[in-house]
C-alpha positions in Angstrom: 0.0 -0.1 0.0 1.4 3.2 -1.0 1.2 6.4 1.0 -1.0 8.1 -1.7 -3.8 5.2 -1.2 -5.5 6.6 1.7 -5.8 10.3 0.0 -7.3 8.7 -3.0 -9.8 6.6 -1.1 -11.2 10.0 0.9 -11.0 12.0 -2.2 -13.7 9.5 -4.2 -15.4 9.2 -0.9 -15.8 12.9 -0.2 -16.8 13.2 -4.1 -19.7 10.7 -3.8 -20.7 12.1 -0.5 -20.7 16.2 -2.0 -22.1 15.0 -5.2 -25.1 13.5 -3.2 -25.6 16.6 -1.2 -25.1 18.6 -4.1 -28.1 16.6 -6.0 -30.3 17.1 -2.9 -29.8 20.9 -3.0 -30.5 21.5 -6.8 -33.8 19.2 -6.1 -34.6 21.2 -3.1 -34.2 24.4 -5.0 -36.6 23.0 -7.7 -39.1 21.8 -5.5 -39.6 25.2 -4.0 -40.0 26.7 -7.2 -42.5 24.4 -8.4 -44.4 24.6 -5.3 -44.4 28.4 -4.7 -47.6 29.8 -5.2 -48.0 32.4 -8.4 -46.7 34.9 -9.3 -43.3 33.8 -8.9 -40.9 36.2 -8.0 -37.3 36.4 -6.6 -38.9 38.0 -3.3 -41.4 35.4 -2.8 -38.9 32.8 -3.5 -36.9 33.6 -0.4 -40.0 34.2 1.5 -39.9 31.1 3.8 -43.6 32.3 5.2 -45.2 30.8 2.2 -46.0 27.3 2.0 -43.5 25.0 0.1 -42.0 21.8 -0.6 -41.6 19.6 2.8 -39.1 16.6 2.6 -39.1 14.5 5.3 -35.7 11.9 5.6 -36.3 8.3 5.7 -34.9 6.2 8.8 -32.4 4.5 6.4 -31.3 7.4 4.9 -30.3 8.7 8.6 -28.3 5.6 9.3 -26.8 6.0 5.6 -25.5 9.5 6.5 -24.3 8.3 9.9 -22.1 5.2 8.2 -20.8 7.6 5.7 -19.9 10.1 8.2 -18.3 7.4 10.5 -16.7 6.0 7.4 -14.9 9.4 6.5 -13.9 9.8 9.9 -12.5 6.2 10.2 -10.6 6.7 6.9 -9.2 10.0 7.8 -7.9 8.5 11.3 -6.5 5.2 10.2 -3.1 6.7 8.8 -2.7 9.1 12.0 -3.7 6.4 14.6 -0.9 4.0 14.9 -1.7 2.3 18.3 -4.9 0.9 17.3 -5.1 -1.3 13.9 -8.2 0.1 12.2 -7.7 -2.1 9.2 -10.5 -4.7 9.8 -12.9 -1.7 11.0 -12.0 0.2 8.0 -12.7 -3.0 5.5 -15.8 -3.7 7.0 -17.0 0.1 6.8 -15.8 0.1 3.1 -17.7 -2.9 2.8 -21.0 -2.0 4.2 -21.5 1.5 3.2 -20.8 1.4 -0.7 -22.8 -2.2 -1.1 -25.6 -2.1 1.3 -26.5 1.3 3.1 -26.1 3.5 -0.1 -28.0 1.8 -2.7 -30.6 1.1 0.0 -30.8 4.8 0.8 -30.9 5.9 -2.8 -33.7 3.4 -3.7 -35.5 4.4 -0.7 -35.1 8.2 -2.0 -36.3 7.2 -5.5 -39.9 6.8 -4.0 -41.4 10.3 -3.9 -44.4 9.2 -1.8 -42.2 8.0 1.0 -39.8 11.3 1.1 -41.7 14.2 0.1 -44.9 15.8 0.2 -45.2 18.9 -2.3 -47.8 21.7 -1.2 -49.0 23.3 -4.5 -51.4 26.1 -4.0 -52.5 25.1 -0.4 -53.1 21.3 -1.3 -50.9 18.0 -0.7 -50.1 16.2 -3.4 
């Protein structure tokens, strides 16, 4: 294992996690816009007293976020902490996150009825 390997695993992991967050932010902007009652103006867009989309995270999504943060912390700590062998827990986390929790979370979020309620003109959709 070369010294660059831990850095590479941190970079791709950060790209995946931050990419997901950027996608969620873009979808939040989109849902805010389509759920805004007319007239749609820039000032009304930023008026949060107006009803808008309500998104509730699923339980698996919360577990997924916790696992991703734990993996990021363990990946960051592994090269620094030499007193404890973190190779086994890191290997387990690197197996569990991308193969179990992440696909399940993304699948769960792809079912709109389970993750979001859009309020259009005062009615729930």
